[in-house]
N, C-alpha and C positions, 0 to 999 in steps of 0.2 A: 242737147239732150239726146240720149240714145233709147230707142224703142225696140224691144224684142217681143216676141209673140209665143205664147204657150199655145201650142196647136192641139186642140181637143174637139175639133168639129164645131158644133153649135155652142159649145161651152169654152171655146178659145178666148183668150184675154191678152191684153198687152202688159207688158212690164216697161215702165217709164223710169229711166236712170238719168239723173242730172242734178244740177244746182237749182235753187229757188223754186222747186216744183210745188211747194205748198201754196204759193201765191197764184198759181195758174188754175183759175176757176173752170176753164174749159176742159181741162184734164179729168176733173172730177165730175162735171156736169155730164160728159158724154157717158159716164158710167151709171148715173143715177136715173131711174125711170120715174119713180114716184115724187111726192112732195114732202115726205118725212124722212128725217135722218136721225139716227142715234149715233153720235160719236162715243166710242169706248176708249178711255185712255187709263193712265195709272198716276199715282202720286208722284212719280219722279218726272214723268214726260209732260203731264198736263200743265205744269206752271211754265213750261218753256214753249209749247207749240199749240195748245189747245185753242187759244183765242185766234191765232192766225188762221186755223182750219175753220173755225166757226165763222170768221168774217169772209173766208173765201167761199164757203158754201151759202152763206146767207145772201150773198150778192145775186143769187138766182131765185130769190123770193121763196125759199122753202122754210118749213118749220124745222128748227135744229134743236135737237136735245142732247144733252151730254151727260156722261156718267164717268166718274173718276173712282177706280178701284185701287186697293192697296197694292203696292208694287212688291214684286218678288216671286220667285218660283214657289215658295212655300204657300203662296196663296192661290195657286193654280189648281183648284179643287172645285167639287160641286157646290160647296157652301158659296164661294165667291161668285161662281157661274150664275147662281140663282139671283143675285143682285141685277144681273143684266135682264134676266126675264122680268124681275119686279118692275124695273124701269120701262121695259116695253109695254107691259100691261097696264101700268099706272098711267102712262102717257098715251094709251090707246093706239099703239102702232098697228098698222094693218099689214096685209100681205104684201103690199107694194113699198113697204119701207126698205130703206137700206141701212145696214150697219157699217160704221166706219172704224177700223181698228187702227189706233194711233198710238204706237208704241213698239216694244220689243217683241220677242217670240211669245212670251206668256200672254200678252194682250192679244196678238194675232191669233193664237191657238184658241183662246177662250172665245173671243168675239166670233171667230169662224164657226166654232162649235154651237154658239147660241144661235148664229144665223142658220145653220143647218137644222136646228130643232125648232125654232120658233114657227109656229103655224106650219110646221113641216117643210120649212125651207124659204128663206128670203135671202135677197142679194147681200153681199158685203164687199167692201174694198179694203185692201190692205195698205196701209202707210207706216211701213217699218221704219224705225228710228235707230236701229243699231245694225252694225255690220253683220251679225249673225242672222238677223231677221231679213235684211236685205238680200243676202246671197243664199239663204236656205229656207227658214220656216215660212216666209210669206209667199213662196212660190210652190205650187204643186197640190194645195187643197187638203193637206193633213190638218186636222183640227182636233182638239180634245183637251182633257184635264188629267191630272195625276190622281193616283190612289196610294194610300199608305203602302200597299204591297207592290206597287210597280208604277213606273212613269208612263204617261200617255196611254194607259190601258183603257180609258173610256174616251171614245171620240167617233168621228166620221170623216169621210172624205167629202169635202165640200168646197169647190173651187171659187175664188173671188172673181169679181168681174172686172178687176183692174188691180195693179199694184204700182204704187208711186214710191220710188226709192229715192228721197231727196238727200243727196250726199251731204248737204250743209248741216243736216240733223247730227251727223257724226262728230261735228266739232265740239259738241258739248259732252261727249261720253268720257267717263273716266278711263285711264289707261288700261285698267283691268278688263273692262268691257270691250275695248278695242281688241286686246289680245284674244279674248274669248271668241270674238267674231272671226278673228283670222284663222282659228282652228278649223272652222267649216270652209274657209277659202282654201287652205292647204289640203283639206280632205279631197277636193276635186282633183287636184294634181295627183295625189297618191292613188286614187282609185282608178283613173282612166284618162289622164291627160298629162303625160310625161313632160311635154314642152311646157306646159303651164307650170308644172313643178320646178323645172329648171329656171323658169322666169322668177318664180317665188323666191328661190334660193338666192338669186341675184339682186332682188328688189324689196326684201322683206323689211329692210330698215325705212325704206320710203313709205311702205304701208303702214308701219307702226307710227310713223310720224305724220300719216294722213296727207301725204303729198298728193295734190288733186290728180295729176296725170296717172300716177301709179294706182291711186284709189279707183279711178274711174275704170281703168283697164281691169284691175282685179275683180271688181264687183260685176262688170259686164261679162267677163270670161266665165266666172262662176255662174252666173245666172243662165248663160247659154249652156253650160254643161248640164244644169239641173232641168231646164226647160226641154232640152232634147230627151232626157231620160223620162221625164214624166210623160212627154208626148208618145213614147214608146210604150210605157207601162204605168197608166195612171193609177191603179189600185194595188200596186206593189205585188202582183202576181209573179214577177220574175226579176227582171234587170233593175227596177227601182230600188229593190232592196240593197243594192250596192251602195246606195247613198248612206246607208247605216254603218259604214266602216267606223269602227271604233266606239259605236254607240251601245252595243250590248254591254261591253265592259264598263263604259261610261255611265250608262243608266244605272248599273248596279252600284257604282260609287254614289251617285246622286240619292238613290234610294236609301243606302246605308246611312247617309248623312241627313236623312229626312229633309232633302232638298234645301238644306240650309248651310251647306259647306262650300264645295266648289261650284262655280257657275257652270252652266251646261257645257259651253265651249271647253272650258278647262278640264272637265270630266271627259269629254270626248278626246281631248289631246292626250291624255293619259291613256284612254282606251285605244287610240291609234298606235301608241308605242307598244301597248300589250299585244295587239293584233299583229303588228310586225315581228314582235318577239316570238310569238307562236308560229308565224309563218316561216320564220328562221329555223324553229325546232322541227318543223315539217320538211325542212330541206329545200324551201322555195327561196327564201331571201338569204343573202350573205350577211355576215355580221356587220360589214360595211354599210349595207342597205339599211340595217336596223339603226346604226348610228346616224346615217343620213336623215332618217326620219325624225329621229330624237333631236338632231341638230337644228332643222328647220323650224320645228315647234319651239325649242328653247329660244331661238333667235327672235320669234315673235313674242317672247315674254311669258310662254305658257309652261304649266307644270308638266313633267314627264314621269312622275313617280306617284304612287298611290298614297293618299293621306293615311296618317296614323290611324290604327284602330280597326282595320278591316282584314279579316281572316280569309284564308283560301276557301274555307267551308262556307263563310258567309257570302263570298263571291259566288260560289257554285249555286247556293240556295237561291240568290236573288236573281241570277241569270236564268235559272229554271222557270222564273215567273215572266220572262220577257216575252212580248208579243210575237216575236220571231220564232217561238217554239211551235213546231207543227208535228202532229201525231207523236208527241212525247219526245221529239228529237230537237235539240238546240241547233240552230243554224247560225252560223257566224261568217262574217265577212272578212276574208283573209286576202293576202297578196301574194300571187304567184311570182310576181316581180313588181317593182315600183311602177305605178301607172297601169297596173293590170290586176284589178280585183277580181274575187271569185266568191260566190256564196256557196258554202259547204256545210253539209250536215253529216258527212262521212269521214270527218277528220279522225286522226288517232287521238282517243281521249287523254292518252298519257302526255300528249304535247299540251293540251289545254291544262291539265293538272299541274305540269312542270312550270308553265307560265303563271298560273295563279300562285303556286308556292313561291315563285321568284319575286313576285310583286307584293305579296301579302305583307301587311304591316302589323298583324296582330297573331 
C-alpha cells in the first residue's frame, strides 16, 4: 500500500492506494469519529462491493445505513441528490455522522455535496472504484451536481477525511470505463509532467490491460500531481484550473448530449485534442505535438473526434455557460508545449473559432 497526503493544514487527509483495502477496517476507523455511517453507492457498484464495506465498518460496532442510487451521469442532479438527504433525515443522522462514497465520480461528487450541505457540513470518505475517480474526482474536494444548462454548476468545495483507492475494484470495470479513466491519467502528463507523458506513451498497453505494476505507478503518479496542485490552490483561484485541460470543450460535448452520450473521460479526451489543436493554431504546439496527443489517447482506446450532431455555434453557446467564465470572458487551459499548460482568457478568438469549425459535426 502507498500512502500520499493532501496537505491542507488542519484539513489534510491521506490517500491510500493498494490492493484489498476494502477489507482493512483500521483505515476506515481512523477516519470515522461518530457511531453512524451512511454508505452511498449506485446500482452498478453496490452488488459488487457494498456488502464488503458494510461488513468492514460493522466490525467496529457502528450503525451502518446504506443507500443505492441509480447509476449514470444522467442521474447526477438535484432530484437524485435529495434521496441522500431523505435517507439521512429518515434515519436521524446527526452532525457527527460520516458519509461514505462507494463508487465512481458521480457517486463521489454527489455524496460529497450532500456531506457539504447536510446540517451545514459533515465528514465523508471517498472509496473510488473507477480509474477516473481514483486519480481525479475523489481527490481535491470538488463536489456537486449537474444542471441541464451546464455540468457541475451547482456544488461546493468540501474535502474528504480520507480516500481509499482499492485497485482490486478496477478488475470489474468494463473496458470502456478503463479507457475513460486513462484520459485523466494522460491529462497529468500533458499539463505538467512531461516525464510521466513519456512513460505513458511507453506503457499505455499495460495500463489498458490493468497490469498491476503499471497501474499502481500510474495511479500514484497521477495522485501525486493532483495532491500537489490542490495543496497549492485548493479553491481554484489560479493554478488548480490547469486540471481542467480539455474539460471546457468536453463539458460542452456532455451537455450537448444531455449527459447520456460520451462518458466524462471520453469527452475530456476529445476536449484535450481540441485544446492541442487550438494551441497549434496559436503557434505554440507543432502539428507533430498535436498528433502525439491524439496518438496516446487513441492508444488508450479513447475517442479523439466530436460525436455527430454538435455544431460550432452550439459549442460556443455551451462553453459560454462554463463555470470557468469570469467577467464575461472564457478562460481555456491550453498548451504552450507538451507538459506545460497555461490558463488563458486573452487568446485570439479566431483560433478558437477555427478549432470549433474544424471539429464540429453539424
